[in-house]
Residue frames as a rotation matrix with the C-alpha (Angstrom) as fourth column:
MET 1
0.355 0.254 -0.899 26.36
0.922 0.060 0.382 -29.45
0.151 -0.965 -0.213 -55.45
GLY 2
0.506 -0.170 0.846 28.37
0.149 -0.949 -0.279 -26.28
0.849 0.267 -0.455 -55.84
SER 3
-0.507 -0.759 0.408 29.78
-0.234 -0.335 -0.913 -24.54
0.829 -0.559 -0.008 -52.79
ASP 4
0.328 0.711 0.622 26.95
-0.852 -0.062 0.520 -25.73
0.409 -0.700 0.585 -50.54
SER 5
-0.846 -0.529 0.068 28.24
-0.481 0.701 -0.526 -28.14
0.230 -0.478 -0.848 -47.90
ILE 6
-0.337 0.734 -0.589 25.85
0.312 0.677 0.666 -30.95
0.888 0.041 -0.458 -46.97
PHE 7
-0.275 0.170 -0.946 25.81
0.961 0.063 -0.269 -29.35
0.014 -0.983 -0.180 -43.49
SER 8
-0.984 0.003 0.176 24.83
0.013 -0.996 0.089 -25.86
0.176 0.090 0.980 -44.67
ASP 9
-0.530 0.847 -0.048 21.41
-0.168 -0.160 -0.973 -24.58
-0.831 -0.508 0.227 -43.63
LYS 10
-0.065 0.515 -0.855 20.34
-0.964 -0.255 -0.081 -24.46
-0.259 0.818 0.513 -47.25
SER 11
-0.545 -0.242 -0.803 21.37
-0.564 0.815 0.137 -28.04
0.621 0.527 -0.581 -47.93
LEU 12
-0.984 0.167 -0.066 19.92
0.158 0.633 -0.758 -29.44
-0.085 -0.756 -0.649 -44.68
ASN 13
-0.362 0.902 -0.234 16.61
-0.433 -0.385 -0.815 -27.67
-0.826 -0.193 0.530 -45.25
ALA 14
-0.138 0.255 -0.957 16.44
-0.979 0.115 0.171 -29.02
0.153 0.960 0.234 -48.81
ILE 15
-0.796 -0.170 -0.581 16.94
-0.121 0.985 -0.122 -32.56
0.594 -0.027 -0.804 -47.47
TRP 16
-0.896 0.445 -0.001 14.53
0.058 0.115 -0.992 -32.04
-0.441 -0.888 -0.129 -44.55
TYR 17
-0.121 0.916 -0.383 11.72
-0.506 -0.389 -0.770 -30.78
-0.854 0.101 0.511 -46.77
GLY 18
0.228 0.246 0.942 12.26
0.378 0.869 -0.318 -33.42
-0.897 0.429 0.105 -49.48
GLU 19
0.839 0.050 -0.542 13.66
-0.405 -0.607 -0.684 -31.12
-0.363 0.793 -0.489 -52.14
ARG 20
0.092 -0.894 -0.439 16.93
-0.882 0.132 -0.453 -33.04
0.463 0.429 -0.776 -52.22
ARG 21
0.836 0.152 -0.527 17.74
0.001 0.960 0.279 -36.70
0.549 -0.234 0.803 -51.61
PRO 22
0.697 -0.605 0.385 20.16
-0.605 -0.207 0.769 -37.30
-0.386 -0.769 -0.510 -48.71
ALA 23
-0.162 -0.855 -0.493 23.57
-0.929 0.300 -0.216 -38.85
0.333 0.423 -0.843 -49.37
TRP 24
0.256 0.250 -0.934 23.70
-0.179 0.962 0.208 -42.68
0.950 0.114 0.290 -49.13
TRP 25
-0.615 -0.580 -0.533 25.65
0.404 0.349 -0.846 -42.59
0.677 -0.736 0.020 -45.87
LEU 26
-0.830 0.394 0.394 23.07
-0.554 -0.661 -0.506 -40.27
0.061 -0.639 0.767 -44.31
ARG 27
0.211 0.909 -0.358 20.27
-0.808 0.369 0.459 -42.66
0.549 0.193 0.813 -45.31
ALA 28
0.002 -0.307 -0.952 22.26
0.230 0.926 -0.299 -45.56
0.973 -0.218 0.073 -43.80
LEU 29
-0.930 -0.368 0.012 22.79
0.104 -0.293 -0.951 -43.58
0.354 -0.882 0.310 -40.59
SER 30
-0.417 0.870 0.262 19.06
-0.890 -0.450 0.078 -42.78
0.185 -0.200 0.962 -40.51
ALA 31
0.339 0.517 -0.786 18.18
-0.383 0.839 0.387 -46.49
0.860 0.170 0.482 -40.85
LEU 32
-0.450 -0.583 -0.677 20.56
0.447 0.510 -0.735 -47.35
0.774 -0.633 0.031 -37.99
PHE 33
-0.931 0.133 0.340 19.04
-0.337 -0.671 -0.660 -44.61
0.140 -0.729 0.670 -35.81
LYS 34
-0.019 0.992 -0.124 15.52
-0.881 0.042 0.472 -45.87
0.473 0.118 0.873 -36.59
THR 35
0.166 0.007 -0.986 16.53
0.097 0.995 0.023 -49.40
0.981 -0.099 0.165 -35.52
VAL 36
-0.807 -0.523 -0.274 18.00
0.341 -0.034 -0.939 -48.14
0.482 -0.852 0.206 -32.24
VAL 37
-0.685 0.629 0.366 14.84
-0.719 -0.663 -0.207 -46.14
0.113 -0.405 0.907 -31.50
GLN 38
0.242 0.815 -0.526 12.65
-0.643 0.541 0.542 -49.18
0.727 0.207 0.655 -32.22
ILE 39
-0.183 -0.392 -0.901 14.76
0.435 0.790 -0.432 -51.36
0.881 -0.472 0.026 -29.89
ARG 40
-0.972 -0.206 0.110 14.58
0.015 -0.524 -0.852 -48.69
0.233 -0.826 0.512 -27.17
ARG 41
-0.306 0.939 0.159 10.79
-0.901 -0.339 0.271 -48.39
0.309 -0.060 0.949 -27.54
GLY 42
0.271 0.348 -0.897 10.55
-0.191 0.933 0.304 -52.19
0.943 0.089 0.319 -27.28
LEU 43
-0.591 -0.575 -0.566 12.59
0.460 0.337 -0.822 -52.20
0.663 -0.745 0.066 -24.11
TYR 44
-0.870 0.369 0.328 10.25
-0.492 -0.693 -0.527 -49.60
0.033 -0.619 0.784 -22.56
ALA 45
0.030 0.947 -0.320 7.16
-0.853 0.191 0.485 -51.49
0.520 0.258 0.814 -23.76
SER 46
0.168 -0.014 -0.986 8.47
0.105 0.994 0.004 -54.76
0.980 -0.105 0.169 -22.25
GLY 47
0.960 0.225 0.168 9.31
-0.112 -0.241 0.964 -53.11
0.257 -0.944 -0.206 -18.92
LEU 48
0.414 -0.885 -0.215 13.06
0.894 0.440 -0.090 -53.74
0.174 -0.155 0.973 -19.19
LEU 49
-0.820 -0.506 0.266 13.53
0.435 -0.854 -0.285 -49.95
0.371 -0.118 0.921 -19.21
SER 50
0.160 0.903 -0.399 11.34
0.987 -0.143 0.072 -47.71
0.008 -0.405 -0.914 -17.14
GLY 51
-0.225 -0.132 0.965 10.59
0.321 -0.945 -0.055 -44.03
0.920 0.298 0.255 -17.24
THR 52
-0.783 -0.011 -0.621 10.01
0.604 -0.247 -0.758 -41.64
-0.146 -0.969 0.200 -14.41
ARG 53
0.041 0.859 0.510 6.66
0.663 -0.405 0.630 -39.95
0.748 0.312 -0.586 -13.87
LEU 54
-0.955 -0.220 0.201 6.33
0.026 -0.733 -0.680 -36.68
0.296 -0.644 0.705 -12.05
ARG 55
-0.585 0.759 -0.286 3.25
0.716 0.319 -0.621 -36.03
-0.380 -0.568 -0.730 -9.93
VAL 56
-0.001 0.566 -0.825 2.06
-0.188 -0.810 -0.555 -33.27
-0.982 0.155 0.107 -12.23
PRO 57
0.792 0.302 0.531 1.07
0.454 0.291 -0.842 -33.20
-0.409 0.908 0.093 -15.90
VAL 58
-0.246 -0.916 -0.317 3.94
0.130 -0.355 0.926 -32.52
-0.961 0.187 0.206 -18.32
ILE 59
0.908 0.418 0.028 3.70
0.109 -0.171 -0.979 -30.88
-0.405 0.892 -0.201 -21.73
VAL 60
-0.101 -0.974 0.205 6.64
0.527 0.123 0.841 -31.38
-0.844 0.193 0.500 -24.05
VAL 61
0.924 0.251 -0.288 7.36
-0.091 -0.589 -0.803 -28.77
-0.371 0.769 -0.521 -26.73
GLY 62
-0.035 -0.987 -0.156 10.17
-0.543 -0.112 0.832 -29.64
-0.839 0.114 -0.532 -29.05
ASN 63
-0.789 -0.446 0.423 11.34
0.087 0.599 0.796 -31.08
-0.609 0.665 -0.434 -32.33
ILE 64
0.362 0.908 -0.213 8.43
-0.086 -0.195 -0.977 -29.54
-0.928 0.372 0.008 -34.21
THR 65
0.868 -0.286 0.406 10.83
0.474 0.230 -0.850 -29.17
0.150 0.930 0.335 -37.13
VAL 66
-0.096 -0.976 -0.194 14.29
0.989 -0.116 0.092 -27.81
-0.112 -0.184 0.977 -37.69
GLY 67
-0.651 -0.310 0.693 15.04
0.494 -0.866 0.077 -24.13
0.576 0.392 0.717 -37.36
GLY 68
-0.965 0.249 -0.083 13.08
-0.118 -0.693 -0.712 -21.25
-0.235 -0.677 0.698 -35.93
THR 69
-0.660 0.749 -0.059 9.57
0.341 0.369 0.865 -22.63
0.670 0.550 -0.498 -35.96
GLY 70
-0.128 0.648 0.751 8.12
-0.515 -0.690 0.508 -20.79
0.848 -0.322 0.422 -32.99
LYS 71
-0.024 0.098 -0.995 8.75
0.616 0.785 0.062 -23.12
0.788 -0.611 -0.079 -30.07
THR 72
-0.855 -0.372 -0.362 9.62
0.510 -0.478 -0.715 -20.24
0.093 -0.796 0.598 -27.72
PRO 73
-0.726 0.660 0.194 6.48
-0.637 -0.751 0.172 -18.21
0.260 0.001 0.966 -28.53
LEU 74
0.050 0.744 -0.666 4.46
-0.168 0.663 0.729 -21.44
0.984 0.076 0.158 -28.16
VAL 75
-0.382 -0.260 -0.887 5.89
0.776 0.430 -0.461 -22.01
0.501 -0.865 0.038 -24.66
ILE 76
-0.999 0.035 -0.038 5.04
-0.012 -0.873 -0.487 -18.43
-0.050 -0.486 0.872 -23.70
ALA 77
-0.399 0.912 -0.097 1.49
-0.708 -0.239 0.665 -18.85
0.583 0.334 0.740 -25.05
LEU 78
-0.002 0.355 -0.935 1.07
0.302 0.892 0.337 -22.15
0.953 -0.281 -0.109 -23.15
ILE 79
-0.778 -0.336 -0.531 2.21
0.603 -0.159 -0.782 -20.50
0.178 -0.928 0.326 -19.92
GLU 80
-0.892 0.449 0.053 -0.32
-0.452 -0.885 -0.107 -17.69
-0.001 -0.119 0.993 -20.39
ALA 81
-0.136 0.876 -0.462 -3.15
-0.548 0.322 0.772 -20.08
0.825 0.358 0.436 -21.34
LEU 82
-0.195 0.012 -0.981 -2.43
0.574 0.812 -0.104 -22.36
0.795 -0.584 -0.166 -18.36
ARG 83
-0.941 -0.168 -0.295 -2.34
0.338 -0.540 -0.771 -19.43
-0.030 -0.825 0.565 -15.98
ALA 84
-0.654 0.756 0.033 -5.67
-0.683 -0.609 0.403 -18.16
0.325 0.241 0.914 -17.36
ARG 85
0.195 0.711 -0.675 -7.09
-0.261 0.701 0.663 -21.56
0.945 0.047 0.323 -16.40
GLY 86
0.793 0.203 0.574 -5.74
-0.569 -0.088 0.818 -21.40
0.216 -0.975 0.046 -12.85
PHE 87
0.803 -0.555 -0.217 -2.58
0.565 0.825 -0.019 -23.44
0.189 -0.107 0.976 -13.25
ASN 88
0.747 -0.653 -0.129 0.91
-0.478 -0.661 0.578 -22.45
-0.462 -0.370 -0.806 -12.03
PRO 89
0.943 -0.328 0.064 3.20
0.289 0.705 -0.648 -23.74
0.168 0.629 0.759 -14.80
GLY 90
0.376 -0.915 -0.146 6.97
-0.367 -0.292 0.883 -23.97
-0.851 -0.278 -0.445 -14.65
VAL 91
0.867 -0.167 -0.470 9.41
-0.451 0.141 -0.881 -24.56
0.213 0.976 0.047 -17.49
ILE 92
0.402 -0.776 0.485 12.20
-0.012 0.525 0.851 -27.10
-0.915 -0.348 0.202 -17.77
SER 93
0.837 -0.232 -0.497 14.82
-0.535 -0.152 -0.831 -26.89
0.117 0.961 -0.251 -20.52
ARG 94
0.770 -0.636 0.055 17.68
0.626 0.769 0.127 -29.21
-0.124 -0.064 0.990 -21.33
GLY 95
0.324 -0.663 -0.675 19.65
-0.045 -0.724 0.689 -26.09
-0.945 -0.193 -0.264 -22.17
TYR 96
0.974 -0.073 0.216 21.60
0.217 0.010 -0.976 -25.20
0.069 0.997 0.025 -25.21
ALA 97
0.448 -0.882 0.146 25.33
-0.143 -0.232 -0.962 -25.30
0.883 0.410 -0.230 -25.91
GLY 98
-0.357 -0.934 0.016 27.46
-0.144 0.038 -0.989 -24.61
0.923 -0.355 -0.149 -22.86
THR 99
0.370 0.548 0.750 25.16
-0.805 -0.214 0.553 -25.43
0.464 -0.809 0.362 -19.94
GLY 100
-0.663 -0.696 -0.275 26.88
-0.486 0.680 -0.548 -28.81
0.569 -0.230 -0.790 -19.36
ASP 101
-0.352 0.495 -0.794 25.50
0.549 0.796 0.253 -30.89
0.758 -0.347 -0.553 -16.50
ALA 102
-0.997 -0.067 -0.037 24.77
0.071 -0.609 -0.790 -27.89
0.031 -0.790 0.612 -14.25
LEU 103
-0.044 0.996 -0.077 21.32
0.981 0.058 0.187 -27.28
0.190 -0.067 -0.979 -12.85
LEU 104
-0.946 -0.312 0.085 20.51
0.304 -0.948 -0.094 -23.59
0.110 -0.063 0.992 -13.28
VAL 105
0.030 0.946 -0.323 17.52
0.898 -0.167 -0.407 -21.72
-0.439 -0.277 -0.855 -11.88
VAL 106
-0.476 -0.141 0.868 16.64
0.693 -0.667 0.272 -18.90
0.541 0.731 0.416 -14.25
ASP 107
0.238 0.558 -0.795 15.89
0.856 -0.507 -0.100 -15.57
-0.459 -0.657 -0.598 -12.65
GLU 108
0.967 0.252 -0.028 16.09
0.213 -0.869 -0.446 -11.84
-0.137 0.426 -0.894 -13.40
ARG 109
0.451 -0.871 -0.196 19.89
-0.638 -0.468 0.611 -11.90
-0.624 -0.151 -0.767 -13.01
SER 110
0.289 -0.335 0.897 20.48
0.387 0.898 0.211 -14.87
-0.876 0.286 0.389 -15.33
SER 111
-0.291 -0.497 -0.817 22.66
-0.636 -0.538 0.553 -14.26
-0.715 0.681 -0.160 -18.35
PRO 112
0.779 0.549 -0.305 21.44
-0.570 0.415 -0.709 -15.59
-0.263 0.726 0.636 -21.71
LEU 113
0.057 -0.844 -0.534 25.04
-0.826 0.261 -0.500 -16.78
0.561 0.469 -0.682 -22.19
SER 114
-0.828 -0.406 0.387 24.69
-0.559 0.647 -0.519 -19.18
-0.040 -0.646 -0.763 -19.24
VAL 115
-0.389 0.752 0.532 21.02
-0.127 0.528 -0.840 -20.22
-0.912 -0.394 -0.109 -19.41
GLY 116
-0.631 0.138 0.763 20.36
0.750 0.359 0.556 -19.71
-0.197 0.923 -0.330 -23.14
ASP 117
-0.966 0.241 0.093 18.48
-0.181 -0.888 0.423 -17.08
0.184 0.392 0.901 -25.11
GLU 118
-0.287 0.929 -0.234 15.17
0.004 0.245 0.970 -18.92
0.958 0.278 -0.074 -25.05
ALA 119
-0.086 0.207 -0.975 15.25
0.924 0.382 -0.001 -19.51
0.372 -0.901 -0.224 -21.30
ALA 120
-0.809 -0.284 -0.515 16.06
0.479 -0.826 -0.296 -15.87
-0.342 -0.486 0.804 -20.61
LEU 121
-0.858 0.509 0.065 13.33
-0.310 -0.615 0.725 -14.66
0.409 0.602 0.686 -22.99
VAL 122
-0.099 0.853 -0.512 10.64
0.337 0.513 0.790 -16.97
0.936 -0.095 -0.338 -21.60
PHE 123
-0.220 -0.019 -0.975 11.50
0.975 0.019 -0.220 -16.00
0.023 -1.000 0.015 -18.03
GLN 124
-0.942 -0.194 -0.274 11.62
0.214 -0.976 -0.045 -12.24
-0.259 -0.101 0.961 -18.80
THR 125
-0.707 0.707 0.010 8.29
-0.294 -0.307 0.905 -12.45
0.643 0.637 0.424 -20.60
THR 126
0.169 0.873 -0.457 6.39
-0.002 0.464 0.886 -14.65
0.986 -0.149 0.080 -18.14
GLN 127
-0.232 -0.381 0.895 8.31
-0.906 -0.249 -0.341 -14.69
0.353 -0.890 -0.288 -14.83
ALA 128
0.831 0.513 -0.216 7.43
-0.432 0.839 0.331 -18.41
0.351 -0.182 0.918 -14.75
PRO 129
0.412 -0.697 0.587 9.72
-0.512 0.356 0.782 -20.62
-0.754 -0.623 -0.210 -12.69
PHE 130
0.845 -0.215 -0.489 12.36
-0.424 0.287 -0.859 -21.97
0.325 0.933 0.152 -15.04
VAL 131
0.413 -0.732 0.542 15.03
-0.372 0.407 0.834 -24.63
-0.832 -0.546 -0.104 -14.47
VAL 132
0.597 -0.337 -0.728 17.71
-0.723 0.167 -0.670 -25.55
0.347 0.927 -0.144 -17.01
CYS 133
-0.097 -0.640 0.762 19.30
-0.730 0.566 0.382 -28.99
-0.676 -0.520 -0.522 -16.66
ARG 134
-0.540 -0.143 -0.830 20.17
-0.753 0.523 0.399 -31.81
0.377 0.840 -0.390 -19.02
ASP 135
-0.905 0.267 -0.332 18.60
0.374 0.870 -0.320 -34.21
0.203 -0.414 -0.887 -16.49
ARG 136
-0.502 0.768 0.398 14.96
-0.332 -0.596 0.731 -33.26
0.799 0.235 0.554 -16.96
VAL 137
0.323 0.601 -0.732 13.75
0.490 0.555 0.672 -35.56
0.810 -0.575 -0.115 -14.17
LYS 138
-0.365 -0.554 -0.748 16.12
0.931 -0.202 -0.304 -33.87
0.017 -0.808 0.590 -11.72
ALA 139
-0.956 0.041 0.290 14.95
0.015 -0.982 0.188 -30.48
0.293 0.184 0.938 -12.96
GLY 140
-0.102 0.995 -0.018 11.31
-0.105 0.007 0.994 -31.53
0.989 0.103 0.104 -12.52
ARG 141
0.236 0.145 -0.961 11.93
0.842 0.463 0.277 -32.69
0.485 -0.875 -0.013 -8.97
VAL 142
-0.754 -0.547 -0.364 13.69
0.651 -0.694 -0.307 -29.42
-0.085 -0.468 0.880 -8.15
MET 143
-0.747 0.541 0.388 10.80
-0.197 -0.737 0.647 -27.51
0.635 0.406 0.657 -9.68
LEU 144
0.237 0.887 -0.395 8.25
0.193 0.356 0.914 -29.46
0.952 -0.293 -0.087 -7.63
GLU 145
-0.107 -0.370 -0.923 10.30
0.973 0.151 -0.173 -29.13
0.204 -0.917 0.344 -4.44
GLY 146
-0.941 -0.327 -0.088 10.31
0.337 -0.932 -0.135 -25.37
-0.038 -0.156 0.987 -4.95
ARG 147
-0.114 0.990 -0.081 6.54
0.837 0.052 -0.545 -25.33
-0.536 -0.130 -0.834 -5.49
GLY 148
0.368 0.281 0.886 7.15
0.871 -0.437 -0.223 -22.75
0.325 0.854 -0.406 -8.19
ARG 149
0.993 -0.027 -0.111 8.90
0.023 -0.903 0.429 -20.21
-0.112 -0.429 -0.896 -6.01
ARG 150
0.536 -0.842 0.059 12.38
0.085 -0.016 -0.996 -19.10
0.840 0.539 0.063 -7.11
ASP 151
0.105 -0.523 0.846 13.46
-0.886 -0.435 -0.159 -18.11
0.451 -0.733 -0.509 -3.60
HIS 152
0.634 0.167 0.755 12.67
-0.559 0.774 0.298 -21.63
-0.534 -0.611 0.584 -2.36
LEU 153
0.943 -0.330 0.033 14.53
0.248 0.637 -0.730 -23.11
0.220 0.697 0.683 -5.34
ARG 154
0.282 -0.890 0.357 17.61
-0.388 -0.446 -0.806 -21.05
0.877 0.089 -0.471 -4.48
ARG 155
0.179 -0.181 0.967 17.50
-0.979 0.059 0.193 -22.23
-0.092 -0.982 -0.167 -0.82
TRP 156
0.877 0.214 0.430 17.05
-0.196 0.977 -0.086 -25.85
-0.439 -0.008 0.899 -1.96
LEU 157
0.780 -0.626 0.007 19.99
0.200 0.238 -0.951 -25.59
0.593 0.743 0.310 -4.38
ALA 158
0.115 -0.749 0.652 22.18
-0.756 -0.491 -0.432 -23.94
0.644 -0.444 -0.623 -1.71
ALA 159
0.394 0.082 0.915 21.37
-0.790 0.540 0.292 -26.82
-0.470 -0.838 0.278 0.69
LEU 160
0.981 0.002 0.193 22.08
0.095 0.864 -0.494 -29.34
-0.168 0.503 0.848 -2.05
SER 161
0.551 -0.827 0.110 25.44
-0.039 -0.157 -0.987 -27.79
0.833 0.540 -0.118 -2.97
SER 162
0.037 -0.564 0.825 26.53
-0.942 -0.296 -0.160 -27.50
0.334 -0.771 -0.542 0.71
ALA 163
0.634 0.227 0.739 25.66
-0.536 0.818 0.209 -31.18
-0.557 -0.529 0.641 1.25
SER 164
0.947 -0.283 -0.153 27.95
0.030 0.553 -0.833 -32.21
0.320 0.784 0.532 -1.64
């Protein structure tokens, strides 16, 4: 194994792409995760758990593979393609690293440190409405309430925070 930790990029990529067999404990953890996912899917299928549907179509871009695989450029291309077809798309992100449980509306003053590099880049490139929040349903509702206008989103959030 040498000096490569199992958690190094090189080692994880070798496992991910099948060039190296994962450690036994990682395979066991994977089997446990698979079981939990199957149980969760069963609970949704049986109606014991229910999802939330927004009143607009939703496109999910994520988990294509590990690493820089082009998700951000794909989101930008989707926004441009949807606009060319007459749609007014917005973007919701769960955020990255330190966003916590906050709901953040991305605008021209947003710092990549608070909203994330990808959110800042997508907004700067497209000016599409963008909300960062771990609760994606909440973010979607805020997006819809704002009807895609950042000034309306700011007023809505100000009213929400003053009501708390």
